[in-house]
C-alpha positions in Angstrom: 105.5 141.1 124.0 107.0 144.5 125.4 106.9 146.0 121.8 110.8 147.3 122.3 110.7 148.2 118.6 107.9 150.2 118.7 109.0 152.4 121.6 110.8 154.0 118.5 109.3 156.9 116.5 107.8 155.6 113.3 110.0 157.7 110.8 113.4 157.1 113.3 112.9 153.6 114.2 116.5 151.9 113.6 117.1 148.7 111.5 116.8 145.0 112.9 120.4 144.5 113.4 120.5 148.0 115.8 117.4 146.8 117.6 118.6 143.5 118.4 122.1 145.3 119.5 120.4 147.5 121.3 118.3 144.9 123.2 121.3 142.7 123.8 123.3 145.5 125.4 120.2 146.4 127.6 119.9 142.8 128.8 123.8 142.7 129.7 124.7 140.1 127.0 127.5 139.6 125.2 127.9 138.5 121.8 129.7 135.2 122.7 127.1 134.6 125.4 124.5 135.1 122.9 125.9 132.9 120.1 126.0 130.1 122.8 122.2 130.1 123.7 121.0 130.3 119.9 122.7 127.8 118.7 124.2 130.6 115.9 128.1 131.8 115.1 129.4 134.8 116.6 130.6 136.1 113.6 127.3 135.7 112.0 125.2 137.7 114.8 128.1 140.3 114.5 127.0 140.6 110.9 123.1 140.6 111.4 123.7 143.2 114.2 125.6 145.5 111.5 123.1 144.9 109.1 125.2 142.7 106.9 123.2 139.6 107.0 119.4 139.0 107.8 118.4 136.3 109.9 115.8 133.6 108.5 112.9 133.7 110.5 113.8 130.3 112.6 116.9 132.2 114.1 115.1 135.5 114.6 112.8 133.9 116.7 115.7 131.9 118.4 117.2 135.2 119.0 114.6 137.0 120.2 113.3 134.7 122.9 117.4 134.6 123.9 116.8 138.4 124.5 113.4 137.9 126.2 111.5 139.3 123.5 109.6 137.3 120.4 109.7 138.0 116.9 106.5 140.2 116.6 109.1 142.9 118.5 110.8 143.0 115.4 108.5 142.1 112.4 105.1 142.1 111.4 103.7 138.5 112.5 100.1 138.0 111.0 97.8 136.2 113.4 95.9 133.4 112.6 91.9 134.2 112.3 90.6 131.0 111.4 91.8 127.1 111.8 91.8 127.0 107.9 94.0 129.0 105.8 92.9 130.0 102.4 95.7 130.8 99.9 93.9 134.1 98.4 93.8 135.4 101.7 97.2 134.8 103.0 99.2 137.8 103.9 103.2 137.3 102.6 105.6 138.6 105.0 109.4 138.7 105.6 112.4 139.4 108.0 113.3 143.2 106.9 116.2 143.2 104.5 115.7 139.7 103.2 114.3 138.7 100.0 112.3 135.5 101.4 109.0 135.3 102.1 106.2 133.7 104.4 102.9 132.8 104.4 101.6 131.3 107.6 99.4 128.1 106.6 98.5 127.4 110.4 96.0 128.2 113.2 96.2 129.0 116.6 94.1 127.0 119.4 94.8 125.6 123.2 97.1 122.5 122.8 98.7 123.7 119.5 102.5 122.1 118.8 102.7 122.8 114.8 102.8 125.5 113.1 103.1 126.1 109.4 104.5 127.9 106.5 104.9 128.4 103.1 108.3 129.5 102.4 109.3 131.3 98.8 113.2 130.7 98.3 115.2 133.2 96.3 117.7 131.8 93.6 120.9 131.4 95.2 119.8 131.9 99.1 121.3 129.5 101.5 120.1 130.6 105.1 122.5 130.3 108.1 123.9 127.0 109.6 121.2 126.3 112.6 119.8 124.2 115.5 117.1 124.3 118.1 114.7 122.1 120.0 111.7 120.2 118.3 111.8 118.9 114.8 110.8 119.8 111.5 109.4 119.1 107.8 109.9 120.2 104.3 107.9 119.7 101.1 108.8 121.0 98.2 105.8 122.8 96.3 107.8 124.2 93.4 111.6 124.4 92.1 114.4 123.1 93.6 116.3 123.0 97.1 119.0 121.5 99.0 118.9 120.6 103.1 121.7 120.1 105.0 121.1 117.9 108.1 124.0 117.0 110.1 126.5 117.7 107.6 124.6 115.3 105.0 123.3 117.1 101.5 119.6 116.2 100.5 118.6 117.5 96.7 114.9 118.0 96.6 112.7 118.6 93.7 109.0 119.1 93.7 107.2 116.3 95.7 109.8 115.4 97.9 110.1 115.6 102.0 112.9 115.7 104.9 112.0 115.4 108.2 114.7 115.6 110.5 115.2 116.6 114.5 115.9 120.4 114.7 118.4 119.4 117.3 121.0 119.0 114.6 122.7 121.0 112.7 120.6 122.3 109.7 120.3 124.6 106.9 118.9 125.0 103.4 118.9 126.9 99.9 117.6 127.4 96.8 120.2 126.3 93.8 118.8 127.4 90.9 118.0 130.5 89.3 114.6 130.6 90.0 112.3 130.9 92.6 111.8 127.6 94.7 108.4 126.8 97.2 108.7 124.8 100.3 106.0 124.2 102.7 107.4 124.1 106.4 105.7 122.3 109.1 107.8 122.3 112.4 107.3 122.7 116.3 109.1 125.7 116.8 106.9 128.2 118.0 107.2 130.9 115.0 104.2 133.3 116.1 104.6 134.4 120.1 100.5 133.1 120.6 101.8 130.4 123.4 104.0 133.6 124.9 101.4 135.8 125.0 99.1 132.6 127.2 102.0 132.1 129.2 102.5 135.4 130.3 99.1 135.4 130.8 
């Protein structure tokens, strides 16, 4: 992590979109080139850079990696302090300007491949269509969500799961008027620790 965001004074730090745009231009990439690398549309990336849309955590991770950074350059990501995760001590965090709340549920150790989150999804929310390497699974803890994978929609209630290849175009959302909560487990490296080990 190169602390790109923290190169700005705290009282004048730009929003995430402006930081991403500055980083992209610093790397000499066009929006079309970045879109091709991360599997997101050019239009969506333009909205993100202009702070008219907030990316999901997974998309922010993908964008950050394509820009030679990681998500911790743009938002606070809680470190793992144990291989156990206690509900009373979990730190909630969010992508700036987004109402989706994340709680880390997995630890950090050599050889780890899985990452886990509890995600609180607000009413009416739908994330952007995305694809990336790996696989993932959702378990609905509370409420109702939908998940679309390769054009097929799955409506999921408490206790239901969906498990799929993340290379398939996918998205999820909450079609109801109440918060929904899901447990997400996947192989996408969300927390940056593996990158730190690689840098070392």
